[in-house]
N, C-alpha and C positions, 0 to 999 in steps of 0.2 A: 326176490320177494321175501318179505319177512315171514317167519314161521309163527303160527298161533301159539299162545301160551295158555297153560291150564290155570284155572282159578277155582279156589275152594269157597268162593263167596256165595252165600245163599241170597240170591237176588230177590227171591220171592218175599223176603222179609224187608227188603229195601224199597220195593215198588211203591209203598204207601207214601214215601217222601217225594215221589215223582208224579208227573202228569202224563197220563196215557194219551198218546196221539196216534191217529191212523192216517197213513199216507197212501194214496192210490198210486198205481204204477205211473212213473215219469214225474211224480210230484216233487218239487224242490223242498228239501228239509231246511237247508240254510244256504245262503249265497255268498260266494267269495266277495270280500269287501265289506260285508255287513258286520256289525258289532256283535260279539258273542255275549250271551247272558247265562250260559250254563253248558251242560253236555247231555248227550243222549245215550241211552242203553237200548240196544237192538234186541227186542224179544222175538220178533218174527219178521222174515223177509230178507231181501238183499239190498244193499245200499251201494251205489256207485259214487266214488269220491274222485273228483276231477279238479284240475287247476287250469287257469288260463295264463299263458305265457305273455311276456311283454310284447311279443309279436302278434298277440291275439289268437294264438292256436290253443285249442283245448287238449289237455293231456290227461288221460285216465291214470290215476295213481294206484287205486286199490278197489277191490270189491269187498265190502265189510259184511259179515255174516252174523247171525244171532249169537249173543254172548259177548259181542265186542262193543266198544264205546266209540262215540263220534263227537267231534267238536271240542275236545278237551284243550286243544291248543289255544282256544279263545276264552279260557276260563278267567283270564285276567281282564276280561271285557275289552279286548283288542279285536280288530277286524279279523274275520276268518280269511285264511289264505287258500282255502279250497271251497268247492261247492259239493254238497251232498244231495244226491237224487235217488229216489226209490226205483229200483230195477223192476220190482213187482209190488203188489199190495203188501204193505209192511206195517208192523205195530212197534212203536218206539215209546220209551218213557223219557220225558225231559226232566232233568234235575237242575234247577236254577242255582246260581251261585249263592243265593241267600239261604237255600235249604241244604247246602253242601255240608255245613257243620253238623246238622242233625244226622245226616247220613253217615258221616265219619264216626260219630258216637255210637251208632248202631252197628256199623261194620268197619272197624279201624283198618282192616286189611285192604279196604278199597284204595287207600293211599298207595299201596304197593302196586295195585292194578293200574292206577293212573300213571305211575312212573313207568311201568312196563309198556303201557299203551303209547306213551311219548317216545320211548325207545323204539317200539315197533314202527311208528311213523317215520322216525329218523332212518331206520333200516330201509324202509320202502323208498325214500328219496335217494339214499345212497345206491340202492340197487338199480334205480332208474339211470343213474350216471354210468354204472358198470355195464348195464345192458347195451348202452350206446357204443361200447367198444367191440361188441361181437358182430359176426356176420349176420345178415338178415335172417337166415334160416336158424341160426343159433339163438338169436334174440327171441324169435317166435317159439322155438322149442323150450327155451328156459322159462318163458312166460307161462306157457301151457302146463308144463310140469309143476311149476310152483303153485299155480292156481289149483291144480289137481291135488297137490299135497295139502293145501289149506282146506279145501272142501272135502278131502278124503273121498274123492269121487272122480272117476274118469270122464264125467260129464261137465263141460265148461260152459256156464251160462252167459256167454258173451257172443255178440255178433261180430261179423268181419269189421264193421265200422268201429266197434269197441276195441278190437285188437289193433286196428290202425292207430287209434288214439293212445292206446296203452304203450305201444312200441315206438311210435313216431315214424314208422315205415309208411310208405304210400299204400293206398288201397289196391293199386295194381300189383304191387309187390306181395302184399298179403294174399291176394287172389291167386297169383301164380304159385306161391308156395303151397297154399292149401290145395290147389288143383293137383299139383304134383303128388302131395301126400295122400290125396284121395285115390289117385291112380295106383299108388303103392299100397293102398289099404291101411295106411297109418292112422288116418282120421276119417270120420264121417261127419257130414254137415246136415243137420236137421233143424230147419227153422232158425231160431236164434241161439242155437246151441252147437258146440263142437264136441264130438265124442271121440276120445282117444282110444283107438283099437290096439295100437302097438306102442305103449310108452317106452319100451326098451329101445325102439328105433330112434325116438327123440333123444334118449340118453346117449345113444351112439353118436348122434350129430354133435353133441356137446363135447365128447371126448373127455379130456382132462379138465375141462372148465368146471369150476366149483360154483354151484348155485345155492 
């Protein structure tokens, strides 16, 4: 998984150029295949980014958090290749392509953030390919540790179904691994969240694998 990058952009001065939009839990922000007309800035909430493969399977690529951008790959008014869905009630600001020039004049450093965001998305796709080469336990351990790193929290806001989509493993495999980890008190499951109790044990599972 890609690591978040720091930004010195004062978004409060930029929000006047965007449109404030509220999305309820499970609401679709944009759909794969639809034409992009701008990008989003996440002010509040969590956004799930997924893609549908040629075989019709949905794969979870990333969980975007406040301060990140969404949809910039379609800034050229080409179709989105992902779908963005609100994990919980969220507040986003939409910046249209037409207002982008005004935004750049106000905050020129946004160009650098856009470039970093594109690189961030490329890393996510590359990491998905790399994860497929690991053992199932290692795939899940790497995923959980990286999400914890991004959120700076040992609480992972993903369900077992989300973990299945993200890793490509079967639900039975995910269930068995988590069941074993629960017995070993490595993790706890509460509702739609996974709590990492012993992150060092997950690191041991990875050994010399670099994540």
